[in-house]
N, C-alpha and C positions, 0 to 999 in steps of 0.2 A: 356708529360705523363711519359716518361722514366726518365726525370730529377727529377720529383716528387718521383718516385719509388726509385731512387738512394738516394735522400735525406732522405726518410723514412728508407731505409736500413742502412744508415749511423747512424741515431739516434738510431737504434736498436742494434748497436754494443755494446758489453759488455766492459766496461772500466776495464782494468786490475788493480788488487791490486798492489800497488807499495810499496815494502819493502825497507826502508832506513836502511842499515846495517852499523853500525859505531863502532869503538873502543872507541869513546867518547860518547857524549850525542846525536849526530846525528843532531844537530841544523843546521850546515852548509849544510848537504845533504838535510834536510827537506826544507830549504830555496830555494835551487837550484831547487828541484822538483816542489815546489809551483810556482816558477817563470816560469817554463816551462808550467805548467798546466794553467796558466793565458791565454796562447795563445789558449787554447781550452775551452772557457767559457761555452759551451753547455754540457760539460761532467764533471762529478764529480767522478774522480778516487779516490778510497780509498787509504790513505797513512798510512802505519804502520811503525813507527820508532822502530828499534831494537837496543837499545844502549848498550854500555859496552860489546861488543863482544870480548872475549879474548880466546875462546876455539873452537876447531874443532867441538865439540858436538853441541854447539849453532848454529854454521854456518850450519851444516848438518840439524838440526831441522828446521831452517828458510828456507833453500832451499827446503826442502820437503813440507813445508807449501805453499811456492810460487808455486811449481809445482802443488799441489793439487787444487789451486785456479786459475791456469793459470796466475799467476802473473809475476812480473818482479822485479829484485833486482837492486837497485842503492846503491853502496857502497862507503864509504869514509874512507877506512882503511889506516892509515898511517904506520902501521906495515907491512913491505913487506911480512913477512911470513904469516900473517893472510890474507893479500890481495890475495896472490897466492892461499891460501886455499879456499877463497870465489870463485875465478874464476874457480878453478878446480872442486869444488862441483857443481857449476852452469852448467858447460859444461858437466859434467858426468850425470846430471839429466835433461838436456835439458831446463834449465831455462835461459831466456835472462838476461844479466847483463851488467851494465854500470859502469865503474870505473871513478869517478869524479876527484880524486886526483892523482892516480897512475902514469898516463902518464906524467904529468907535474913534479911530484916529481922525477921520474926516469930520465927525461931529465936534470933537474937541478943538480941532483947528478952526472951525467956523465960530464956535462959542467963545474961544479965547482970542480970536483975531490974530493968530500967529501960526507959522508953519512948523511942523514937527522937524526934529533933527534928521529923520530918515536914515539913521545909521543902524544897521542890523547888529544884533548881539550885545546891545548896551546892557540889557537886564542880566545876561549871562556874565558879562564882564564885571558888573557891579557885585554880583554874588561871589565871583572869584576873588575880587578885592576884599570883600567883607570877611570871607573865611580865611584869607591869607593873613589879615590883621589879627583875627582871633588866634590862629595857629602861632603867629609871631609873638603875641603877648604871652601865650602859654609857654612857649619855648624860653622866652626871656625870664619869666618868673622861675622856671625850673633850673636856670643857669645863672641865677643871681648870687653874687658874693662867693664865688668859687664852687657852687654846687654843680655836680655832674661834669666836672672839668674834663673828664675823659671823652666828652662828646662836643667839645668846643669847636672841633673842625667842621661841624655842621652849621656853625654860626656865620651869618653874613658879616657881623661886626663883633670884634672882641675888644672890650675896654679893660684897661688895667691901671692900677695906681694905688697909692697909699690911702688910708682911711680918710673919709670926708672930702675927697676930691670930686664927688658928685657922680660916681659911677652908676649907682642904682637909679637915681632920677633920670639921668640921660639915657640909660638902657630902656627904661619904661617908655619914655617919650619916643624913642626910635621904634620901639615895639608897636606903639600905637599907629605907626605909619607903615607897618608891615615888615619891619626889619627884625630878623632873628638875631638877638644880641646875647652874648655871654659876657659876664664881667668877673675878673679875677683880682682879688686883693693882693697887694704886695705888703708883706708883713716884715718888720725890721728883723734883720739877722736870720731870716728864713729864706731858703732857696725857693723860688717860685716853682710850681708844678712843671714837669717836663713838657706837658701838653701845651703850655703857653708858647714854648719855643718851637714846638712841632706844628703849630697852626701856621697858616699862610701869613707871613709877616705883613703883607700888604693890607690885611684885614684887621691888624692889631693896632690899637691906638692907646698910647700911654698918656694918662691925664696928669698934668703937673700944675703947680702954682707957686706963689711966693710963701715964704715962711710966715709972715705976718697974716696973710690972707687965710692960710690953713689954720693957724692958731685961732683966728676969729671964728672960723667955721666949727672948730672943735670945742669952743668955750661952752656953748649951750649943752653939748653932749656931756661935758665934764660935770656940769651942774645936775643934769638928769641922772647921771651915774653916781653922783655924790662922791666924786673923787677929790683928792686934795688939790688945791690950786697950783701946787708945785709938782704935780704928777708929770711923768715923762711925756704923756700924751700931748701936753701943751708946753713943754719945756722948749724954748727956742733952739737950743743947741741940738736937742734930740730930734726935733722936727726937721731941722736943716739936714741932719744926718739921714733921716728917713727919705727926704726928697732926693738927696744925692744918691742914696742906694737905689731908689726907683729909677732915676735917670740913667744910672749905670746899666740897669737891666734893660731899659729901653734901647740903649746903644748896642748892647750885646745882641738883642733880638732883632735889631734893625726896624724897630717900631716907629710909627709916626708919632711925634710928640705934640700933644694938644694942650696949650696953656689955657686954663679955664678961669683965670683970675678976672673977677668982675664981669664975666660974660654970661648972658642968658643962655638957657638950655637950647633955645631955637638956633642961636648962632653957632654953638658947638655942633649941633646935629647937622646943620647945613654944611659946615666945613667937612665933616666926616663923609657925608654923601658925595660932596664934590670931589674929595680925594679918591673915593671908590670909583667914581666915574672916570677920573683920570687914569686909574690903574687898570680898570677892566673894560671900560666902555659901557654905555647904557644898557646893552642887552645882556651883559654877563656880570652885573654888579652883585647879584644874589647867588648864593650857593645852591646848586640844584638840589631839590628835595629828594 
């Protein structure tokens, strides 16, 4: 009977409100708290995340709310000044508080002999950057060599040009840095897809080069394909006609012309990003997802 009474009293306990106080978005602290609460499945403790805390006033207001509700504060303040202020305010008002990051950060600072960056949200930002790169590479692979051309308006960058002007290697390189790239081949005597002209011309880059350079790039391909040495693919007159045809398309579409002759991928990529910055500004260089 006593055991039943104890169990009943346990379930009547009031679960405290847990305030997650953070200089960033509070995602890490929220995850830690929820991981702990999983161990107490019969209780549903309210969690209130207080993000972007950068002033003593916000800290004091949050501590007073926690005291009024008999709550507890869990904080993930990477700024040592703000961390000390949270601890001081909690102790002054009798509010239990738990520091998730501070102890380890202080230990590492002493052990390594250096101060932490103290910038909130770095982990979240690094994750965002990582997944953006993965998504960009996937997009780029799905839009290589004219694939899914109907969706190229979603690309940050569109590359176009005749065969062996380096569209695919440049696309993949840009994709590795988080740019969603589509590339559209220009085929002799074939009208390019209408979607190429419908895309924002400021995002379309026409790759071109010299006849001799292009023939040199195509020579190995001819051997691999076991084509005749006098095949149109490396015939100087035909190659010149291809390049002229492509340049006419670039002019018609108002595309930026990028000469890739004897230039490394890094240089071409930097020029493309620089042009995007000029057209859109740093904050609008990417197409919204």
